[in-house]
N, C-alpha and C positions, 0 to 999 in steps of 0.2 A: 198590368191589369186591364181587363176589358170591362166595358160598362153598358148597361141598358139604361137609356136616357130618354128625355124629351128635349129636342132642340127647341130653342126659344122661337116664338112667333116672329114673323118678318120684321116688325117694328123694333122689338127689343133685341133681336139678333144683331141688327145694325147698331143699336145703342151700345151694346156690350162690346162689339168689335171696335167702335170708336173710343170707348172708355179704355180698353186694353191698349190701343194705339196711343192714346193720350198719356197713360201711365208709363208706357215705354219711353215716349218722348221726354216727359218731364222728369222721370225718376230712374230710367234705365231698367225697369223691371219687364221681363219677358217670359217668365216661367209658365204663364198660362198658355203660351203657344205650343207647349207639349201636346195639349189637347185643344186644337185651334177651332173648336166648334162651340159657340155659346149654348149652354145646355144646363140641365140639372139631372142628377143621376138618381135612379131608383135602386140599382143593384150593381155591384162590381164583383168580379170573380177572376181567379187565376186562369180559368178555362171554361169555355162553353163548347158543346158539340155543335159546330157551325152547321153541319149537314141537317140537323134537326131544329136549330134555333130560329132560322128564318121562317119556317112553317109555324113554329110556336108563336113568334111575334105577329105573324099575319093573323092567325086564329085569335090570339088574345086581343089585338087591336080592334078586330071586327066586332067584339063583344061590348066595346065601351064607346060612349059618346065623348066628344070634346067637352072640356070644362074650363073654368077660369080659376086662377089662383093669384093671390096678392103677394107682393114682396114688400119688405119694409126695412129701411135703414141699412146699416153696415154692421158686420159682426166679425169675430175672429176665432179661429181654432188656434189655441196656443200650443207651444212646444218649440223644439229646436228649429223646425221649419214651419213657422206660422202660415196660416191660410186666411186671407182677407176675402170676405164674401158678402153677398146680399142674401139675407135669409128669405125663404118662402114661408108664408103663414099657412100652416096646415088647416085646411078646411075639410068638411066631410068627404067631398068628392076626391080630393087628393089622397087623403088617408085611406079611403076605401079602395081606390085604384091601386095604390102602393101595396096594401096588405094582400089584395087579390093577386097581384103580379108576383109578389114574394112567395105566396103559398103555391101558386101554379108552377113557379120555377123549381121550388123544392120538391114537388111531386113529380116533375117531368123527368128527372134523372139526367138532365143535360148540362148540369152545373157541377163544376169541380172547384173547390177553394173559394166559395163565396165569402165575402166580408161581413162579419157580424155587425159592423158599424152601420150597415144599411138595413139591418133587421127592423121591422116596423116599430118595435119598442125602443129603438135607439136612434133611428134615422133622423137626421137634421137636414131637411131639404134646403139646398142653397145653390147659388150661382157664383162660382169662383171668379174673383177679379184679380187675385194676386196670390201666387204661391211659388215655392221653390227658391226664388232669389230675393225674397223679402225677409228682412231682419228687423230688429227693434229700431235701428236708426232710420231705415226707410219708412217703417210704419209711423214713426213720430213725425214724418213729413207728409205722408200720403193721407193719413186720417184727417188732419186739419184741412188739407187741400180739398178733400171730398165732403167734409162735414156739413156744408151748407146746401148740398144737393138733395133733391127729392128722389128717394129711391122707393117711393110707394107707388108701385105699378100694378096694373091688372094684366096678367099674362094669359093669353089664350093657349091652352094646352091642346094640341091637335095631332100629335104624332108620338110614336114610340120608335126608338132607333137603337142601333148597336154601334158603339165606337169600339173598334178592335185594335189592339196593340200588336203590331207586326214584329216588335223587337227593335225596330229602328224608328218607327213613327206610329202615331195613332191615326187611324183612318175611319171615316164614316163608312161602315161596311154594309149597312142595310137600314131602311127606314120604312115604316108603315104608318099610314094615316089612320087616325081614329075615325069612327063613323060619325054621322051628322052631329052638329053642335047643339048644346042646350045651355041656357043661362043657369048660373048657380047663384 
């Protein structure tokens, strides 16, 4: 799957990289390295028409100012392969940006096989900190290990990027900066 994402700002990009490394060292988890870019996703799909997507991202990003979003705590997507994550608190700017991006992508005709889990009515924005090689036993160790940490952060959202799955790895294929920043 390919994804349209925002990479985390410089400060929290490093914080998440350090957290991933710490969890790998302490608990041997490294599934997050499949997509080794600290980010949160707006849209994922089986395929995008790359020839048109870069221009689409450029034009879309040029219409929107930077904004801030808050994170809070830890959360879990359950199932056979649980996902441990830091949730983003939806605010007006984030929801408006996501809804506009989703709508524009649907109208563009450049998406094939988009995931409904990222539809604005279902989307749970998050920063993944563990998945793929996390099970109930590891979770029972990791959650208490992290439970006293402060995950209430103010993230500066200033970009729109494409993470592309080549079939052997996921790469940062393209990135566009949002226009000038405003306080939210």
